[in-house]
C-alpha angles and dihedrals in degrees: 000000000000121000133220095014116173104162142040092235091063091055092048090051092047091051089050088054090052089051090052091051090050089052092049093049090050092049090049092047092239111150120232139164120260086197098086121126117222117215142163136224115244101213104135135062087238090061091048091053092045094044093109091059097035090055089065090060103047144044098232147355127231112197112218097207098185093060095033090056092046095049096039092053094035090231130132105235091203095057105093091198089066097045093116091057094048100080119155089191090062111129091235091061093045091046089051090053090048091052091049091051092047092051094044094049093048085059095044093251129134127233129213134188121224126175134058093304093070090070094046101115091195088067101040095096090048093051091050092046095052092047109260106167101194137023118203111203141158116275092254091058096050099086098046089045092048090052092049090051092049090050094050121094099196093191088060098049105029097084094050095043094050091044091053093044094051097037122117084223091065102101130154 
């Protein structure tokens, strides 16, 4: 999985490097698996906006929500004075994640969430409704998250969540 991707050419170059490594391993007689998925981190607004094209180049996306929130909102998450502005629940962040899911799924690719947001139970229904396929969380967050997923009837909440997310009324 390649981090901080912003352009298709970067992914193509990284894949070429992987091909060269495979060639070197073969020449040296070192066994390796051909069954390795190549993915990218979606951490920048550029990657979100290019996700339709990036999805054609990789097997999956992993959304790095900490960086994506920071860069989408142009707000340093480590500056306590700006805490009010750093809001991972902001509609712009959630709409970005929906766009990524839509573009990935159109291309038969899966999307994961990594970062603190994956364990945010207030967003679990939203993540399921927009099409997130995997939530990567710390071990202590697994059981509460699993329970929340089991309790969620996505078909019952999806329409309202998507309507709220895409509504012009949704201001923050």
